[in-house]
C-alpha positions in Angstrom: 137.0 167.7 167.9 139.1 165.2 165.8 142.4 166.4 164.3 141.8 168.5 161.2 142.9 167.6 157.7 145.7 170.0 156.7 146.0 171.2 153.1 149.1 173.3 152.4 149.1 174.7 148.8 152.2 176.5 147.7 153.1 178.3 144.5 156.6 179.3 143.4 157.5 182.9 143.0 154.0 184.5 143.5 153.7 188.2 144.4 151.5 189.4 147.2 149.6 191.7 144.7 148.1 188.9 142.7 144.8 188.3 144.5 141.9 190.3 143.3 140.1 190.5 146.6 143.2 191.9 148.4 143.6 195.1 146.4 144.6 193.8 142.9 141.4 194.4 140.9 143.2 193.6 137.6 143.6 189.9 138.7 141.1 187.2 137.9 141.3 184.9 140.9 137.9 183.9 142.1 139.0 180.9 144.1 141.8 182.7 145.9 139.3 185.5 146.5 137.0 183.1 148.2 139.8 181.8 150.5 140.7 185.4 151.3 137.2 186.7 152.0 135.8 183.6 153.8 139.1 183.0 155.7 142.0 185.1 157.0 144.5 186.9 154.8 147.8 188.2 156.1 148.8 191.1 153.8 152.2 191.7 155.3 153.8 188.2 155.1 157.5 188.2 154.4 159.8 185.3 153.5 162.9 184.4 155.4 164.9 184.1 152.2 164.4 185.4 148.6 165.4 182.1 147.0 163.4 178.9 146.8 165.3 176.4 148.9 166.3 178.9 151.6 162.6 179.9 152.1 161.3 176.3 151.9 163.9 174.8 154.2 163.1 177.6 156.7 159.4 176.9 156.5 159.8 173.1 156.9 162.3 173.4 159.8 160.8 176.4 161.7 164.2 178.2 161.6 165.8 181.1 159.8 168.3 180.1 157.1 171.2 180.7 159.6 169.4 178.3 162.0 168.9 175.5 159.6 172.1 176.3 157.7 170.4 176.3 154.3 171.0 179.4 152.1 171.1 178.3 148.5 169.1 176.2 146.0 171.8 173.5 145.8 172.2 172.7 149.5 170.8 169.4 150.8 168.0 169.6 153.4 165.1 167.6 154.7 161.8 168.7 156.4 161.6 168.1 160.1 158.0 168.6 161.2 156.3 166.5 158.4 157.6 163.4 160.2 156.1 164.7 163.4 152.7 164.8 161.7 153.3 161.3 160.4 154.1 160.1 163.9 150.9 161.7 165.2 148.9 159.6 162.8 148.6 161.9 159.8 148.9 160.4 156.3 151.4 162.8 154.7 151.4 163.2 151.0 153.3 165.7 148.7 152.1 166.3 145.1 154.2 168.6 143.0 157.1 170.8 144.0 158.8 170.7 147.4 162.3 171.5 146.3 163.8 169.1 148.9 167.4 168.3 148.1 167.8 165.7 146.8 164.6 166.1 144.9 163.3 162.6 145.5 164.1 162.3 149.2 161.1 161.0 151.3 161.1 164.2 153.4 158.9 162.6 156.1 156.1 162.0 153.7 154.4 158.6 153.2 154.0 159.3 149.5 155.4 161.9 147.0 154.3 162.5 143.4 157.2 164.8 142.5 157.2 167.6 139.9 160.2 169.9 140.0 161.8 170.7 136.7 159.8 173.3 134.8 162.5 174.6 132.5 165.7 172.8 133.1 166.9 169.9 130.9 167.8 167.4 133.5 171.3 166.1 133.0 172.5 169.2 131.2 172.3 171.4 134.3 170.9 169.5 137.3 173.8 167.0 137.4 173.9 164.8 140.5 170.5 165.8 141.9 168.7 165.3 138.6 165.7 163.0 138.4 162.9 162.3 136.0 159.8 163.5 137.8 156.2 162.6 137.1 155.8 165.4 134.6 158.9 164.3 132.7 157.5 160.8 132.5 154.1 162.0 131.3 155.7 164.2 128.6 157.8 161.2 127.5 154.7 158.9 127.4 153.0 161.4 125.1 156.1 161.7 123.0 156.3 165.5 123.8 159.5 167.5 124.3 159.7 169.6 127.4 159.9 173.3 126.5 163.2 174.8 127.7 165.5 177.8 127.2 167.5 175.8 124.7 164.8 174.5 122.3 163.0 177.9 122.5 166.1 179.7 121.6 167.0 177.3 118.8 163.5 177.7 117.3 163.5 181.5 117.3 166.7 183.2 118.5 165.5 186.8 118.0 162.0 186.1 119.4 163.6 184.4 122.4 165.7 187.5 123.2 162.7 189.8 122.9 160.4 187.6 125.0 161.9 188.3 128.5 160.8 184.8 129.5 157.2 185.3 128.5 156.0 182.6 126.0 152.6 181.1 125.1 152.2 177.4 126.0 152.2 175.5 122.7 151.7 171.9 123.9 148.4 170.4 124.9 146.8 172.4 127.8 146.6 169.4 130.1 150.4 169.0 129.9 151.1 172.5 131.2 152.9 171.9 134.5 150.4 173.8 136.7 147.4 172.0 135.0 149.3 168.7 135.3 149.6 169.3 139.1 146.0 170.1 139.4 144.9 167.1 137.4 147.2 164.8 139.4 146.0 166.1 142.7 142.3 165.7 141.8 143.0 162.2 140.5 144.8 161.3 143.7 142.1 162.8 146.0 139.3 161.0 144.1 141.0 157.7 143.8 142.2 157.0 147.3 140.3 155.6 150.2 139.6 158.2 152.8 142.0 158.1 155.6 141.9 160.8 158.2 143.7 162.8 159.3 145.4 163.9 156.1 148.4 166.3 155.5 148.4 167.1 151.8 151.1 169.5 150.5 150.5 170.6 146.9 153.3 172.5 145.2 152.6 174.4 141.9 155.8 175.1 139.8 154.3 178.4 138.6 154.1 181.3 138.3 157.9 180.9 138.4 159.4 181.6 134.9 159.2 180.9 132.1 156.0 182.8 132.2 154.1 180.4 130.0 150.3 180.5 130.1 148.0 178.7 127.8 146.6 180.8 124.9 143.1 180.9 126.5 144.4 182.0 129.9 146.5 184.8 128.2 143.6 185.9 126.1 141.7 186.8 129.3 144.3 189.5 130.1 144.6 190.8 126.5 143.0 194.1 127.4 143.6 194.2 131.1 145.5 197.3 132.3 148.0 196.0 134.8 150.3 198.4 136.8 153.8 198.7 135.3 156.7 200.1 137.2 158.8 203.1 136.0 162.6 202.7 136.7 164.9 205.7 136.3 168.6 205.6 135.6 169.2 207.5 138.8 167.6 204.7 140.8 169.7 202.1 139.1 172.9 204.1 139.6 172.1 204.5 143.3 171.7 200.8 144.0 174.4 199.0 146.0 177.1 197.1 144.1 175.6 193.7 144.9 172.3 194.8 143.3 174.1 196.1 140.2 176.1 192.9 139.9 172.9 190.8 140.1 171.4 192.8 137.2 174.6 192.2 135.2 174.3 188.5 135.9 170.7 188.3 134.9 171.5 190.1 131.6 174.7 188.1 130.8 173.4 184.6 131.7 170.2 182.8 130.6 168.3 181.9 133.8 165.0 180.2 133.5 164.4 181.2 129.9 164.7 184.9 130.6 167.0 187.0 128.4 166.9 190.1 130.5 168.0 193.5 129.2 169.3 196.8 130.6 166.5 198.9 129.0 163.1 197.2 129.2 160.2 199.2 127.8 156.9 199.8 129.4 155.3 197.8 126.6 157.7 194.9 127.3 156.8 194.9 131.0 153.1 195.0 130.4 153.4 192.0 128.1 155.5 190.1 130.6 153.1 191.0 133.5 150.1 189.8 131.5 151.7 186.4 131.0 152.6 186.3 134.7 149.0 187.2 135.7 147.6 184.6 133.4 149.9 182.0 135.0 148.4 182.9 138.4 144.9 182.7 137.1 145.6 179.2 135.8 146.8 178.2 139.2 143.7 179.8 140.8 141.5 177.6 138.5 143.4 174.5 139.7 143.0 175.5 143.3 139.3 175.7 142.8 139.3 172.2 141.3 141.4 170.8 144.1 139.1 172.3 146.8 136.0 170.9 145.0 137.6 167.4 144.9 138.5 167.6 148.6 135.0 168.8 149.4 133.4 166.0 147.4 135.2 163.5 149.5 134.4 165.2 152.8 137.9 166.4 153.7 136.9 170.0 154.1 134.3 169.4 156.7 137.2 169.4 159.2 140.2 171.0 157.6 142.7 173.8 157.6 143.6 175.1 154.2 146.7 177.3 153.8 147.8 179.0 150.6 151.1 180.8 150.2 154.3 181.0 148.1 158.0 180.6 148.7 158.9 184.1 147.5 157.8 186.6 144.9 159.1 188.2 141.6 160.4 191.7 140.9 158.8 191.7 137.4 160.9 194.7 136.4 160.6 196.8 139.6 163.8 198.5 140.4 165.2 197.2 137.1 165.2 193.6 138.4 163.6 190.3 137.4 163.0 187.2 139.5 164.3 187.1 143.1 167.7 187.5 145.0 166.9 190.9 146.3 165.3 192.3 149.5 162.7 194.6 147.8 159.2 194.1 149.1 158.2 193.0 145.6 160.3 189.9 146.1 160.1 189.2 149.8 156.3 189.8 150.4 154.0 186.9 149.5 150.3 185.9 149.9 149.3 184.0 153.0 145.7 182.8 153.4 144.1 180.5 156.0 140.6 179.0 155.5 138.5 176.6 157.4 134.8 175.7 157.6 134.9 174.6 161.2 138.0 176.0 163.0 137.9 179.2 165.0 139.4 181.6 162.3 138.3 185.2 162.4 137.5 186.3 158.8 139.2 189.3 157.2 142.6 190.7 156.2 145.1 191.8 158.8 148.4 193.6 158.5 150.4 192.0 161.3 154.0 191.5 160.3 154.4 187.8 159.9 156.9 185.4 158.3 156.4 182.6 156.0 157.9 180.0 158.3 155.2 181.0 161.0 153.0 178.6 159.0 155.0 175.7 160.6 154.0 176.1 164.3 150.5 177.1 163.2 150.1 173.8 161.5 151.6 171.9 164.4 149.3 173.6 166.9 146.3 172.8 164.8 147.3 169.2 164.8 147.6 169.1 168.5 151.4 168.9 168.5 153.7 171.0 170.7 156.0 173.4 168.9 159.7 172.4 169.3 161.6 174.7 171.7 164.2 175.5 169.1 161.7 176.9 166.5 162.3 180.5 165.7 158.9 180.7 163.9 155.8 181.8 165.9 152.4 180.3 165.7 149.7 182.5 164.1 146.8 181.0 166.0 146.7 183.9 168.4 146.1 186.3 165.4 143.8 183.9 163.6 141.5 183.4 166.5 141.7 186.9 167.9 143.2 186.0 171.2 143.9 188.9 173.5 147.3 187.7 174.4 148.6 187.6 170.8 151.8 189.5 170.4 152.6 190.4 166.8 156.2 190.7 165.5 157.7 194.1 165.6 160.1 193.3 162.8 160.7 190.6 160.1 164.0 189.3 158.7 165.4 187.7 155.5 168.8 186.3 154.7 170.6 185.7 151.4 174.1 184.2 150.8 176.3 184.2 147.8 175.4 181.6 145.1 176.0 181.2 141.4 173.6 184.0 140.6 173.9 186.5 143.5 177.7 186.8 143.3 178.1 190.4 144.5 177.9 189.8 148.3 179.0 187.1 150.7 175.8 187.7 152.8 172.9 190.0 152.8 170.6 190.5 155.8 167.2 192.4 155.8 165.5 193.8 158.8 162.1 195.4 158.2 159.7 196.9 160.6 156.5 198.9 160.0 158.4 201.9 158.7 162.0 201.1 157.9 163.9 198.5 156.0 
């Protein structure tokens, strides 16, 4: 059999409990449901770092953060195994978010259509690594102003404080960043001459905050009863000092359009979670469009499709928002494998796996040997039901001090079936 096309679709900050077919009946995700039911779903996949670049560098190098020496969002890094696929004859393309540092580095790809900056005004905060990405250029061409924490606050200071990062998208729907990525990917797929094999990495910027669905997507969740956490003062008081300092920082500073508060009501959390769920459903719709575009061009006849996220979001659990903690709500993410022709056993499985295990799995599917220094483990044994498959007995995550997690020099998680 010829080498398969490899499609790696990644979101940013998507929780594991956001796929309807995997135990989240409140979610409207028909296309992810299809991948999960027709393919293989790992329900216990844990990231190696609860921040974007730490997790992504780990995935694209096959090493834990301490192995690739990338811990924070501002450290420079480059993928390693993408170039190996290119050397093997794959045409390697990235559309959307990769979070390479610097943002516009080639990263081993033949072509990159970059979209990185969802909320941040470029030169105000990004400084030396700032670029104008494809979305910035499109907004400019349409004479539209990128929504950000600053212009949202200026327009409605009190409403901004109450929103907790949840806003309706008010620009044209096709200029929403997740829709923009889907449109760009479908255009690229339909416009190019087929050249197999293909490695296509598509990075959605959502559902990372601001939680900003279009009005129609949000309306679909208007009456949906989503689970909302209950947090007690006793729980907050019992958290380690580093966790308490993180909450203080999230309240004091204005990260990603979220004005977090000490006392967040159940109604506030329900509203926030409806916005977040609507963001996921928007991505689900674009995933369906992308798969249809690939299928129309024949790419899916011999392909491996992988869907996952770099880390998740507390969404109010344990009194926290966003990431930078080791709670399961942050370090557990979706991981789906689908293929029409490769020997994947259908169904969900609860093996303990790590996000960076995707790397040797992709290399093995491409007929490449796994580098000896990889700390990641191929999942093909589990995917194909091999008798010699040895699941992990524990998973790990690492987090270093940065400008947001300032309460500890280093945090290490070890989690097995029972204990963390």
